[in-house]
Every structure is written in structure tokens, then in C-alpha cells.
C-alpha positions as CSV (number, residue, x, y, z in Angstrom):
1,X,-14.2,-105.4,14.1
2,X,-16.6,-107.0,16.7
3,X,-20.0,-105.6,15.9
4,X,-22.5,-103.7,18.7
5,X,-24.4,-106.3,18.3
6,X,-21.4,-108.9,19.8
7,X,-20.3,-106.6,22.4
8,X,-24.1,-106.3,23.8
9,X,-24.6,-110.1,23.7
10,X,-21.3,-110.2,25.9
11,X,-23.0,-107.8,28.2
12,X,-26.3,-109.6,28.0
13,X,-24.8,-112.9,29.4
14,X,-22.3,-111.1,32.2
15,X,-25.7,-109.3,33.5
16,X,-27.7,-112.6,33.5
17,X,-24.8,-114.6,34.7
18,X,-24.4,-111.9,37.7
19,X,-28.2,-111.8,38.4
20,X,-29.7,-114.7,38.1
21,X,-30.8,-116.6,41.0
22,X,-30.7,-120.9,41.0
23,X,-33.7,-121.0,39.3
24,X,-34.8,-117.7,38.3
25,X,-35.5,-115.6,35.1
26,X,-34.1,-112.5,34.4
27,X,-36.9,-110.2,32.6
28,X,-35.8,-108.7,29.4
29,X,-37.1,-105.2,30.6
30,X,-34.5,-105.5,34.0
31,X,-31.3,-106.5,31.4
32,X,-32.4,-103.6,28.9
33,X,-32.6,-100.9,32.1
34,X,-29.4,-102.2,33.6
35,X,-27.6,-102.2,30.2
36,X,-29.1,-99.3,28.5
37,X,-29.9,-101.0,25.5
38,X,-33.3,-100.9,23.8
39,X,-35.6,-103.7,24.7
40,X,-36.6,-104.2,20.7
41,X,-32.7,-104.5,20.0
42,X,-31.9,-106.7,23.0
43,X,-34.7,-108.7,21.9
44,X,-32.8,-109.7,18.5
45,X,-29.9,-110.2,20.8
46,X,-32.0,-113.0,23.0
47,X,-33.4,-114.9,20.0
48,X,-29.6,-115.5,18.8
49,X,-28.7,-116.6,22.2
50,X,-32.0,-118.5,23.1
51,X,-31.5,-120.1,19.4
52,X,-28.1,-121.3,19.9
53,X,-29.1,-123.1,23.6
54,X,-27.2,-120.2,25.3
55,X,-30.2,-119.2,27.1
56,X,-33.6,-120.3,27.9
57,X,-36.6,-117.9,27.6
58,X,-39.9,-118.1,29.1
59,X,-42.7,-115.6,28.3
60,X,-45.5,-114.7,30.8
61,X,-45.6,-113.6,34.4
62,X,-42.5,-115.0,36.1
63,X,-41.0,-115.1,32.7
64,X,-37.6,-113.9,31.3
65,X,-34.1,-115.4,30.2
66,X,-31.6,-117.5,32.4
67,X,-28.2,-119.2,31.2
68,X,-28.6,-123.0,30.4
69,X,-25.3,-123.9,32.1
70,X,-22.6,-122.0,34.5
71,X,-21.0,-119.1,33.3
72,X,-17.5,-121.3,33.9
73,X,-18.5,-123.1,30.7
74,X,-19.2,-120.4,28.3
75,X,-16.2,-119.4,26.2
76,X,-16.2,-115.4,24.8
77,X,-15.7,-117.3,21.5
78,X,-19.2,-119.4,21.5
79,X,-20.8,-116.1,22.5
80,X,-19.9,-113.9,20.1
81,X,-19.6,-116.5,16.8
82,X,-23.5,-116.3,16.6
83,X,-23.8,-113.0,17.0
84,X,-21.1,-112.2,14.7
85,X,-21.5,-114.5,12.1
86,X,-17.5,-115.2,11.9
87,X,-14.5,-113.6,13.6
88,X,-12.3,-114.5,10.9
89,X,-10.3,-111.2,10.1
90,X,-10.4,-111.3,6.2
91,X,-13.4,-112.6,4.0
92,X,-11.5,-115.5,2.7
93,X,-11.5,-117.0,5.5
94,X,-15.1,-117.0,6.3
95,X,-16.7,-120.2,6.6
96,X,-18.3,-121.1,3.6
97,X,-16.1,-118.4,1.5
98,X,-15.7,-118.9,-2.1
99,X,-12.5,-120.2,-2.8
100,X,-10.0,-117.5,-3.6
101,X,-8.2,-117.7,-6.9
102,X,-4.9,-116.2,-5.7
103,X,-4.7,-118.8,-2.5
104,X,-2.1,-120.8,-4.4
105,X,0.1,-117.8,-4.7
106,X,-0.9,-115.6,-2.1
107,X,1.9,-114.8,0.4
108,X,0.0,-113.1,3.2
109,X,-2.7,-115.8,3.4
110,X,-0.4,-117.9,6.1
111,X,-0.4,-114.6,8.5
112,X,-3.9,-114.2,8.3
113,X,-4.2,-117.7,9.0
114,X,-2.1,-117.5,11.9
115,X,-3.9,-114.3,13.1
116,X,-7.6,-116.0,12.7
117,X,-6.1,-119.0,14.7
118,X,-4.7,-116.6,17.6
119,X,-8.0,-114.8,17.9
120,X,-10.3,-118.2,18.1
121,X,-7.7,-119.3,20.7
122,X,-7.5,-116.4,22.7
123,X,-11.3,-115.8,22.6
124,X,-12.1,-119.3,23.5
125,X,-9.5,-119.2,26.8
126,X,-11.7,-116.6,28.3
127,X,-14.7,-117.9,30.0
128,X,-18.0,-115.6,30.7
129,X,-17.2,-116.6,34.4
130,X,-13.6,-114.6,33.9
131,X,-15.5,-111.4,32.9
132,X,-18.0,-111.4,35.9
């Protein structure tokens, strides 16, 4: 299940893509007001997206946030992964998960791997620009 943080990250990226001008920055307060997200909660999401180089943040007068590349260059998967940590449908498929002692005999593991692949491929095929 995609968390509130992941859903809000998508909303924020859409908002910035829709409202930024060529060189302009969108103030956090404006995003929070339009998206009806508390500024404090939004700050946490923006920190993640900035750390992942999806956004550039500038403090002070005239500051705010803007995309680092065009909306056509972002996928939903790349926006969700840093905010969610994983999109894996089961714990044993999460990156860095300890090896499952049943993986050799697990009859359902191929199905779960297939579902994981479908999820990643589907979300990787949707661009931020498609959501505008």
C-alpha cells in the first residue's frame, strides 16, 4: 500500500511542475495551501525529494522549490521509491531484506516476483507529465 507520504510526494511534484515558471521557485507555503498539506509535513517530503535531486530548494526571499529536470523526465516509480523505501509487495523482496529460509521451496515466490515486476514496470511507464 502506498503511504500518505508517497501520495503527497506525487501531488507536490505535479503541483510544482504545473506552477513553476522557467526560472521561478514555488514557495513551500503556496504548495501547502494548494495541496492542503501542513507545512511541517510537507517539509519532510521536500527534504527527501531534494536529497534525491528531484527538486532544487532555495531559502529566503524569492526562494522555494523547482524541478531539476522537465516533467517528462520523471517517472512515478522514481518519485515513489525514495518516499516509500520500497514498492515490493512482500517483505522478502525488499532490497536488503534478509534471505528467507523458505525461498528454495516457496511455491508463491515466483508469483510475488512477477507482481513486483508488474508494479515497477507499470509505475516506471507513467511520466510526471502524464499526470499534469
